[in-house]
C-alpha positions as CSV (number, residue, x, y, z in Angstrom):
1,M,102.5,79.8,95.3
2,S,105.2,81.1,92.9
3,N,105.7,84.9,92.1
4,T,105.7,83.8,88.9
5,S,101.7,84.3,88.5
6,M,101.9,87.8,90.0
7,F,104.9,88.8,87.7
8,Y,104.1,86.9,84.4
9,G,107.5,85.9,83.9
10,A,109.3,89.5,84.3
11,K,113.1,89.0,84.6
12,P,115.3,90.6,87.1
13,A,116.6,93.5,85.1
14,I,112.7,94.5,84.7
15,F,113.1,94.6,88.8
16,E,116.0,96.7,88.9
17,K,113.8,99.3,86.5
18,A,111.0,99.3,88.6
19,K,112.8,100.0,91.9
20,L,114.1,102.5,90.6
21,L,110.8,104.2,88.9
22,R,109.5,103.5,92.7
23,E,112.3,106.0,93.6
24,N,111.3,108.5,91.1
25,M,107.9,108.6,90.9
26,T,106.1,111.7,89.2
27,L,104.1,114.0,91.3
28,S,100.7,112.6,89.9
29,E,102.2,109.2,90.8
30,E,102.9,110.2,94.4
31,L,99.3,111.3,94.6
32,L,97.5,108.3,93.5
33,W,99.9,106.4,95.3
34,A,99.0,108.0,98.6
35,R,95.4,107.1,97.7
36,L,96.3,103.3,96.9
37,R,98.8,102.4,99.4
38,Q,98.4,100.4,102.6
39,S,95.4,98.8,101.2
40,Q,93.1,101.8,101.8
41,L,90.5,100.8,99.3
42,G,90.6,97.3,100.8
43,V,92.8,95.5,98.4
44,R,96.7,95.6,97.8
45,F,98.0,97.8,95.5
46,K,101.7,97.6,94.1
47,A,103.6,100.3,92.8
48,Q,105.8,100.6,89.7
49,H,105.1,96.6,89.4
50,P,106.9,94.3,86.8
51,I,104.7,92.4,84.4
52,D,106.3,90.2,81.6
53,I,108.4,92.8,79.8
54,F,106.6,96.1,81.2
55,I,106.3,97.8,84.0
56,V,103.2,99.2,85.4
57,D,102.3,102.4,87.3
58,F,99.9,100.5,89.8
59,Y,98.8,96.9,90.4
60,C,96.2,95.1,91.9
61,H,96.5,91.1,92.0
62,A,93.2,90.6,93.7
63,H,91.7,92.0,91.1
64,K,94.0,91.9,87.9
65,L,93.9,95.8,87.5
66,I,96.5,97.7,86.2
67,I,96.2,101.6,86.6
68,E,98.3,103.7,84.3
69,V,98.9,107.6,85.0
70,D,99.9,109.2,81.9
71,G,101.9,112.4,81.2
72,G,102.0,114.7,78.4
73,I,104.7,112.2,76.3
74,H,101.4,109.8,75.9
75,R,99.6,111.9,73.7
76,S,102.3,111.1,71.1
77,Q,102.4,107.7,71.5
78,I,98.9,106.6,71.4
79,D,99.7,103.5,69.0
80,Y,102.5,102.1,71.4
81,D,99.9,102.4,74.9
82,E,97.0,100.4,72.6
83,G,99.5,97.8,71.7
84,R,101.2,97.5,75.1
85,T,97.5,97.4,76.6
86,G,96.5,94.7,74.4
87,E,99.6,92.3,75.5
88,L,98.7,93.3,79.5
89,E,94.9,92.3,78.8
90,K,96.4,89.0,76.8
91,F,97.1,88.1,80.4
92,G,93.3,88.4,81.5
93,L,94.6,91.9,83.1
94,T,92.4,95.2,83.1
95,V,94.2,98.2,82.2
96,I,92.6,101.8,83.0
97,R,94.3,105.1,82.4
98,F,94.3,108.5,83.9
99,T,96.0,111.7,82.6
100,N,98.1,113.6,85.3
101,E,95.8,116.5,85.1
102,E,93.0,114.1,86.3
103,V,95.2,113.0,88.9
104,T,96.3,116.4,90.1
105,N,92.9,118.3,89.7
106,D,90.3,115.9,90.7
107,I,91.8,112.8,92.6
108,E,88.3,112.2,94.4
109,S,86.9,111.2,90.8
110,V,89.8,109.2,89.9
111,V,89.6,107.3,93.5
112,E,85.8,106.7,92.5
113,K,86.4,105.6,89.0
114,I,89.0,103.0,90.5
115,K,86.4,101.8,93.1
116,Q,83.6,101.7,90.3
117,V,86.2,99.2,88.0
118,M,87.0,97.1,91.1
119,S,83.2,96.6,92.4
120,L,82.5,94.9,88.8
């Protein structure tokens, strides 16, 4: 199986950017990653994963699930985020979003919601 399916044609430059993002995760991303990594939910997640021209915060290929953690800037770019989600959904992927505050203040609810989405 080629990697193309998992990365949806992402180019080498996107992989370089993803590596930098992995090395510089936000506090909220680090908190959620601590709960997702090493298949703690029974499936593998990838952090800062390239998909086509995008880098998503977390991706589970087995469930075709993208998890985005949105900081304050996302309040001012709602249209962009909706368009980006639409583009990712064209690949048959599901996108769920959480705010930084949801992750830092109630990580248990965030993890439960992720589990619910994966059980569909």
